[in-house]
C-alpha positions as CSV (number, residue, x, y, z in Angstrom):
1,X,-5.1,9.7,24.7
2,X,-3.2,12.3,22.7
3,X,0.6,12.3,23.1
4,X,2.2,15.4,24.5
5,X,4.9,16.3,22.0
6,X,7.6,18.8,23.0
7,X,10.0,20.7,20.8
8,X,13.3,18.7,20.3
9,X,16.5,19.4,18.6
10,X,16.8,17.2,15.5
11,X,19.3,14.6,16.8
12,X,18.7,10.9,15.9
13,X,18.0,9.9,19.5
14,X,15.4,12.6,20.0
15,X,13.7,11.8,16.6
16,X,13.6,8.2,17.8
17,X,12.0,9.3,21.1
18,X,9.4,11.4,19.2
19,X,8.7,8.5,16.8
20,X,8.0,6.2,19.7
21,X,5.3,8.7,20.9
22,X,3.2,8.2,17.7
23,X,0.3,6.0,18.6
24,X,1.0,3.1,16.2
25,X,-1.1,0.0,16.5
26,X,1.2,-3.0,16.9
27,X,0.7,-5.6,14.2
28,X,-2.7,-4.2,13.2
29,X,-5.3,-6.6,11.9
30,X,-8.8,-6.3,10.6
31,X,-10.8,-3.4,12.0
32,X,-7.6,-2.0,13.7
33,X,-6.0,-1.3,10.4
34,X,-9.1,0.5,9.1
35,X,-8.9,2.9,12.1
36,X,-5.3,4.1,11.7
37,X,-4.5,7.8,11.1
38,X,-3.4,9.2,7.7
39,X,0.3,9.9,7.3
40,X,-0.5,13.6,6.7
41,X,-2.2,13.8,10.1
42,X,0.7,12.1,11.8
43,X,3.2,14.5,10.1
44,X,1.1,17.5,11.4
45,X,0.9,16.1,14.9
46,X,4.4,14.7,15.4
47,X,6.7,16.1,12.6
48,X,7.9,14.6,9.4
49,X,11.2,13.4,10.9
50,X,9.4,11.1,13.4
51,X,7.2,9.6,10.6
52,X,10.3,9.1,8.4
53,X,12.1,7.4,11.2
54,X,9.4,4.8,11.6
55,X,9.3,4.0,7.9
56,X,13.1,4.0,7.6
57,X,13.2,1.4,10.4
58,X,11.0,-0.9,8.4
59,X,13.1,-0.4,5.3
60,X,16.3,-1.1,7.2
61,X,14.9,-4.5,8.4
62,X,14.0,-5.3,4.8
63,X,17.5,-4.4,3.6
64,X,19.1,-6.6,6.3
65,X,16.8,-9.5,5.3
66,X,17.7,-9.1,1.6
67,X,21.4,-8.4,1.8
68,X,22.4,-9.5,5.3
69,X,23.5,-6.0,6.1
70,X,22.6,-2.4,5.2
71,X,24.8,-1.6,2.2
72,X,26.1,2.0,1.7
73,X,24.0,2.2,-1.5
74,X,20.9,1.2,0.4
75,X,21.4,3.9,3.1
76,X,20.9,6.6,0.6
77,X,18.0,4.7,-1.0
78,X,16.3,4.3,2.4
79,X,16.3,8.1,3.0
80,X,15.0,8.9,-0.5
81,X,12.4,6.1,-0.6
82,X,11.0,7.0,2.8
83,X,10.5,10.6,1.7
84,X,8.9,9.4,-1.5
85,X,6.5,7.1,0.4
86,X,5.4,9.9,2.8
87,X,4.9,12.2,-0.2
88,X,3.0,9.7,-2.4
89,X,0.7,8.2,0.3
90,X,-0.5,11.1,2.4
91,X,-4.0,9.8,2.8
92,X,-2.9,6.3,3.8
93,X,-1.4,5.2,7.1
94,X,2.1,4.5,8.3
95,X,0.7,1.1,9.4
96,X,-0.3,0.3,5.8
97,X,3.2,1.0,4.5
98,X,4.9,-0.9,7.3
99,X,2.5,-3.8,6.9
100,X,3.2,-3.9,3.1
101,X,7.0,-3.9,3.7
102,X,6.7,-6.6,6.3
103,X,4.4,-8.8,4.1
104,X,6.8,-8.2,1.2
105,X,9.8,-9.3,3.3
106,X,8.0,-12.6,3.9
107,X,6.1,-12.7,0.5
108,X,2.9,-13.1,2.4
109,X,0.5,-15.6,0.8
110,X,2.7,-15.4,-2.4
111,X,1.1,-12.0,-3.1
112,X,4.2,-9.9,-2.5
113,X,6.8,-11.2,-4.8
114,X,10.2,-9.6,-5.5
115,X,11.6,-11.8,-8.3
116,X,14.5,-9.5,-9.2
117,X,15.6,-8.7,-5.7
118,X,14.8,-5.0,-6.2
119,X,14.9,-2.2,-3.6
120,X,13.1,0.7,-5.3
121,X,9.8,2.6,-5.5
122,X,8.5,0.3,-8.3
123,X,8.7,-2.6,-5.9
124,X,7.1,-0.8,-3.0
125,X,4.3,0.7,-5.1
126,X,3.3,-2.9,-6.1
127,X,3.4,-4.1,-2.5
128,X,1.5,-1.1,-1.1
129,X,-1.1,-1.5,-3.9
130,X,-1.7,-5.1,-2.8
131,X,-1.9,-4.1,0.8
132,X,-4.4,-1.3,0.1
133,X,-6.5,-3.7,-2.0
134,X,-6.6,-6.2,0.8
135,X,-7.6,-3.4,3.2
136,X,-10.4,-2.4,0.8
137,X,-11.6,-6.0,0.8
138,X,-11.5,-6.0,4.6
139,X,-13.5,-2.8,4.7
140,X,-16.1,-4.4,2.4
141,X,-16.3,-7.5,4.6
142,X,-16.8,-5.2,7.6
143,X,-19.7,-3.5,5.9
144,X,-21.3,-6.9,5.3
145,X,-20.8,-7.9,8.9
146,X,-22.2,-4.6,10.2
147,X,-25.3,-5.0,7.9
148,X,-25.7,-8.5,9.4
149,X,-25.6,-10.2,6.0
150,X,-24.2,-13.7,6.2
151,X,-20.9,-14.3,4.6
152,X,-21.1,-17.4,2.4
153,X,-19.1,-20.4,3.6
154,X,-16.7,-21.1,0.7
155,X,-13.8,-23.5,0.5
156,X,-11.5,-21.0,-1.1
157,X,-8.6,-23.5,-1.6
158,X,-10.9,-25.7,-3.8
159,X,-12.5,-22.7,-5.5
160,X,-9.2,-21.2,-6.4
161,X,-7.8,-24.6,-7.7
162,X,-10.9,-25.1,-9.9
163,X,-10.7,-21.6,-11.2
164,X,-7.0,-21.9,-12.1
165,X,-7.6,-25.3,-13.7
166,X,-10.2,-24.0,-16.2
167,X,-8.8,-20.5,-16.9
168,X,-7.0,-19.9,-20.2
169,X,-4.1,-17.5,-20.4
170,X,-5.4,-13.9,-20.5
171,X,-4.9,-11.8,-23.6
172,X,-3.7,-8.2,-23.4
173,X,-7.2,-7.1,-24.0
174,X,-8.4,-9.2,-21.1
175,X,-5.8,-7.6,-18.8
176,X,-6.8,-4.1,-20.0
177,X,-10.4,-4.9,-19.2
178,X,-9.4,-6.3,-15.8
179,X,-7.6,-3.1,-15.0
180,X,-10.7,-1.0,-15.9
181,X,-12.9,-3.3,-13.8
182,X,-10.4,-3.1,-10.9
183,X,-10.8,0.8,-11.1
184,X,-14.6,0.5,-10.8
185,X,-14.2,-1.9,-7.9
186,X,-11.8,0.2,-5.8
187,X,-13.6,3.4,-6.5
188,X,-16.8,1.8,-5.3
189,X,-15.0,0.6,-2.1
190,X,-13.1,3.8,-1.4
191,X,-16.0,6.2,-2.2
192,X,-14.1,8.5,-4.6
193,X,-12.8,8.5,-8.2
194,X,-10.7,10.6,-10.6
195,X,-13.4,13.1,-10.9
196,X,-13.0,14.2,-7.2
197,X,-11.3,17.4,-6.4
198,X,-8.7,15.9,-3.9
199,X,-5.4,15.6,-5.6
200,X,-4.0,13.3,-2.9
201,X,-6.9,10.8,-3.5
202,X,-6.3,11.0,-7.3
203,X,-2.6,10.1,-6.7
204,X,-3.7,7.2,-4.5
205,X,-5.9,5.9,-7.3
206,X,-3.2,6.2,-9.9
207,X,-0.7,4.4,-7.7
208,X,-3.2,1.5,-7.1
209,X,-3.8,1.2,-10.9
210,X,-0.1,1.2,-11.6
211,X,0.6,-1.5,-9.0
212,X,-2.3,-3.6,-10.2
213,X,-1.1,-3.3,-13.8
214,X,2.2,-4.8,-12.6
215,X,0.3,-7.7,-10.9
216,X,-1.6,-8.3,-14.2
217,X,1.8,-8.2,-16.1
218,X,0.7,-5.4,-18.2
219,X,4.1,-4.2,-19.1
220,X,3.2,-1.8,-22.0
221,X,3.4,1.4,-19.9
222,X,2.0,3.5,-22.8
223,X,-1.2,1.4,-22.9
224,X,-1.5,1.6,-19.1
225,X,-1.0,5.4,-19.1
226,X,-3.6,5.7,-21.9
227,X,-6.2,3.7,-19.9
228,X,-5.5,5.8,-16.7
229,X,-5.8,9.0,-18.7
230,X,-9.1,7.9,-20.2
231,X,-10.4,7.0,-16.7
232,X,-9.3,10.5,-15.5
233,X,-11.4,12.0,-18.3
234,X,-14.4,9.8,-17.3
235,X,-14.3,7.6,-20.4
């Protein structure tokens, strides 16, 4: 049922009240997370202040977990970062961002590291990239279930151990190839690529690639940008 939103003066208490009226799914899992609304839709329905308030609440919890308190320097960062997140991820959901921050706070499954105790957009881009990748995998699994195709019974712990045991360290060329293959995979899952006309979707792809390049430890930003530019040109 759609929330009835009235016009409020922009005090912190009233923004909090409006934020509580946004129909967030509590601790979304599986199919629930796939059904969440885009941030741009939530902004249109409830106002940007309400959306920012929810994201800032998650960032404050992270700051307290990291520093034991919300430092003065972090207060300004929280405001700027929340605005950047809303601007950068308009076609993703508030739930995705909150889930990424929560998993990052706990380093969920060792996939959300923060080795340098950072609190910046580079960190959150990496976390959100991992969250969106997990979401794309969940969407793919859902398609398999809906098509009634059996999911193979795999002992993933054993499979991962064997894979790690026989793998050699990857070269830079291997990592660059992995980044290109990752692009092919996510575009197949998401149903759009750099050749689409939607600028927001293009920014989402670029963010995913930048985050994945960090996961691959591809630290040569010039090479990464060159690969992304070639993909934009359809090469």
